[in-house]
Every structure is written in structure tokens, then in C-alpha cells.
C-alpha positions as a Markdown table, in Angstrom:
| # | Residue | x | y | z |
|---|---|---|---|---|
| 1 | Phe | -11.0 | 16.6 | 9.7 |
| 2 | Arg | -8.9 | 16.0 | 12.6 |
| 3 | Ile | -8.4 | 12.7 | 14.8 |
| 4 | His | -4.8 | 13.4 | 15.7 |
| 5 | Gly | -3.3 | 12.6 | 19.0 |
| 6 | Asn | -6.1 | 10.2 | 20.2 |
| 7 | Asn | -4.1 | 6.6 | 20.1 |
| 8 | Phe | -6.2 | 5.3 | 17.2 |
| 9 | Thr | -4.6 | 1.9 | 16.0 |
| 10 | Ser | -6.6 | 2.7 | 12.4 |
| 11 | Ile | -8.5 | 5.1 | 10.6 |
| 12 | Pro | -11.9 | 4.8 | 11.6 |
| 13 | Pro | -14.1 | 3.3 | 8.9 |
| 14 | Gln | -16.8 | 6.3 | 9.5 |
| 15 | Ile | -14.4 | 8.7 | 7.8 |
| 16 | Leu | -14.7 | 6.7 | 4.5 |
| 17 | Thr | -18.2 | 8.1 | 4.4 |
| 18 | Leu | -17.3 | 11.6 | 4.4 |
| 19 | Arg | -17.3 | 11.8 | 0.8 |
| 20 | Asn | -16.5 | 15.5 | 0.6 |
| 21 | Ile | -13.7 | 15.8 | 2.9 |
| 22 | Lys | -10.5 | 17.8 | 1.8 |
| 23 | Lys | -8.3 | 17.5 | 4.9 |
| 24 | Leu | -7.7 | 14.6 | 7.0 |
| 25 | Asn | -5.3 | 14.9 | 10.0 |
| 26 | Val | -4.5 | 11.5 | 11.7 |
| 27 | Ser | -1.2 | 12.3 | 12.9 |
| 28 | Gln | 0.4 | 11.4 | 16.3 |
| 29 | Asn | -1.8 | 8.1 | 16.5 |
| 30 | Asn | -0.8 | 4.3 | 16.5 |
| 31 | Ile | -1.8 | 3.7 | 13.0 |
| 32 | Ser | 0.3 | 1.0 | 11.1 |
| 33 | Arg | -1.9 | 0.8 | 7.7 |
| 34 | Val | -3.6 | 3.1 | 5.7 |
| 35 | Pro | -6.9 | 1.6 | 4.4 |
| 36 | Val | -6.9 | 1.1 | 0.3 |
| 37 | Ser | -10.3 | 2.4 | 0.3 |
| 38 | Leu | -9.1 | 6.0 | 1.4 |
| 39 | Cys | -8.5 | 6.6 | -2.3 |
| 40 | Ser | -12.4 | 6.7 | -2.6 |
| 41 | Leu | -12.1 | 10.1 | -0.9 |
| 42 | Thr | -11.7 | 12.0 | -4.3 |
| 43 | Gln | -12.1 | 15.6 | -2.6 |
| 44 | Leu | -9.0 | 14.8 | -0.2 |
| 45 | Lys | -6.2 | 17.1 | -1.0 |
| 46 | Glu | -4.4 | 17.0 | 2.5 |
| 47 | Leu | -3.4 | 13.9 | 4.6 |
| 48 | Asp | -1.4 | 14.1 | 7.8 |
| 49 | Val | -0.3 | 10.8 | 8.7 |
| 50 | Ser | 3.0 | 11.7 | 10.7 |
| 51 | Gly | 4.1 | 10.2 | 13.8 |
| 52 | Asn | 2.4 | 7.1 | 13.1 |
| 53 | Pro | 4.3 | 3.7 | 12.7 |
| 54 | Leu | 3.0 | 3.3 | 9.5 |
| 55 | Thr | 4.0 | -0.1 | 7.5 |
| 56 | Tyr | 1.6 | 0.6 | 4.6 |
| 57 | Pro | 2.0 | 2.4 | 2.4 |
| 58 | Pro | 5.7 | 1.9 | 2.7 |
| 59 | Pro | 7.2 | 5.0 | 4.5 |
| 60 | Asp | 9.1 | 6.1 | 1.6 |
| 61 | Val | 5.7 | 6.8 | -0.4 |
| 62 | Cys | 4.1 | 8.5 | 2.9 |
| 63 | Gln | 7.1 | 11.0 | 3.0 |
| 64 | Gln | 6.4 | 12.1 | -0.6 |
| 65 | Gly | 2.9 | 13.5 | 0.4 |
| 66 | Thr | -0.8 | 13.4 | -0.2 |
| 67 | Ala | -0.9 | 12.8 | -3.9 |
| 68 | Ala | 1.9 | 9.7 | -3.6 |
| 69 | Ile | -0.2 | 8.0 | -0.8 |
| 70 | Leu | -3.3 | 8.4 | -2.7 |
| 71 | Asp | -1.7 | 7.3 | -6.1 |
| 72 | Phe | -0.3 | 4.0 | -4.2 |
| 73 | Leu | -3.6 | 3.5 | -2.7 |
| 74 | Lys | -5.3 | 3.5 | -6.0 |
| 75 | Gln | -2.8 | 1.4 | -7.5 |
| 76 | Glu | -3.1 | -1.3 | -4.8 |
| 77 | Glu | -6.9 | -0.7 | -5.2 |
| 78 | Asp | -6.7 | -1.7 | -9.0 |
| 79 | Lys | -4.5 | -4.6 | -8.3 |
| 80 | Gln | -6.7 | -6.1 | -5.8 |
| 81 | Gln | -9.7 | -5.6 | -8.4 |
| 82 | Arg | -7.6 | -7.5 | -11.3 |
| 83 | Glu | -7.0 | -10.0 | -8.7 |
| 84 | Lys | -10.5 | -10.6 | -7.7 |
| 85 | Glu | -11.4 | -10.6 | -11.3 |
| 86 | Asp | -9.0 | -13.2 | -11.8 |
| 87 | Arg | -10.0 | -15.6 | -9.2 |
| 88 | Asp | -13.8 | -15.0 | -10.4 |
| 89 | Thr | -12.6 | -16.1 | -13.9 |
| 90 | Ile | -11.0 | -18.9 | -12.7 |
| 91 | Ser | -13.9 | -20.2 | -10.6 |
| 92 | Ser | -16.1 | -19.6 | -13.1 |
| 93 | Phe | -14.0 | -21.8 | -15.5 |
| 94 | Ala | -13.6 | -24.4 | -12.5 |
| 95 | Arg | -17.7 | -24.7 | -12.6 |
| 96 | Met | -18.1 | -25.0 | -16.1 |
| 97 | Ser | -15.3 | -27.4 | -16.6 |
| 98 | Leu | -17.6 | -29.6 | -14.3 |
| 99 | Asn | -20.3 | -29.7 | -16.8 |
| 100 | Val | -18.6 | -30.2 | -19.9 |
| 101 | Thr | -18.4 | -33.9 | -21.3 |
| 102 | Pro | -15.1 | -35.0 | -22.8 |
| 103 | Pro | -16.5 | -35.1 | -26.3 |
| 104 | Glu | -17.3 | -31.4 | -25.7 |
| 105 | Val | -13.6 | -30.5 | -24.3 |
| 106 | Lys | -12.5 | -32.2 | -27.7 |
| 107 | Arg | -14.5 | -30.1 | -29.8 |
| 108 | Ile | -13.9 | -26.8 | -27.8 |
| 109 | Ala | -10.0 | -27.9 | -28.3 |
| 110 | Arg | -10.5 | -28.2 | -32.1 |
| 111 | Met | -12.2 | -24.7 | -32.3 |
| 112 | Leu | -9.5 | -23.1 | -30.4 |
| 113 | Gly | -6.6 | -24.8 | -32.6 |
| 114 | Leu | -5.4 | -26.6 | -29.6 |
């Protein structure tokens, strides 16, 4: 799939719906960031991002080619997922702590050996 030389500033989100895409040429545009969600295109084997003012992934990753870019994006996706899970856990504990009475806090602390 080619959308090179069109002055795009981002990769169109519609491309992310093309699950069986094997080649994507977005070269010679004005794209500064490759979306993390691009790693969901599991059939993608060739990605040409040359000629773009990319800042993300870092240029050194982009110079290593498609596999390195997709690996970087997958790691970033995993990191974002872990951060979201951490935020959800903290939020759950915060909500739970509003419903716990002081005697219950002491009992829980004893159970945890605190």
C-alpha cells in the first residue's frame, strides 16, 4: 500500500484497519510520529518511512528497518498497557480505601504482617 509523497502529517487511521497489509510505503511525507497501534498489523513485513521528519520512533530505530520499528512499537504498546494497569490498580485501591473503616485497616495490616 503506497501513500508516499502526499504531505501527510500522520499515518491515516484507516490504514490500521487493513489487517492483512504486507507492505506500507509512507515515505516522502511530513510524518513525525509512527503510531504505536501500527504494531497491530501483524502481517506487515515492509515499512518505508524514509523522507519523513520522524521523531518517534527515534531515527536510530527507524534506520534499522521494519523489524526494529515494529519491535520498538510493540515494546511501547506493552509499556503503555502496564502503565494503564498500574493506574487502574491505584484507582481501585483509592476507591476501596474510601470504604474501609479504621478498625478494618488495622485488621488488614495485621493480616499482611505490617
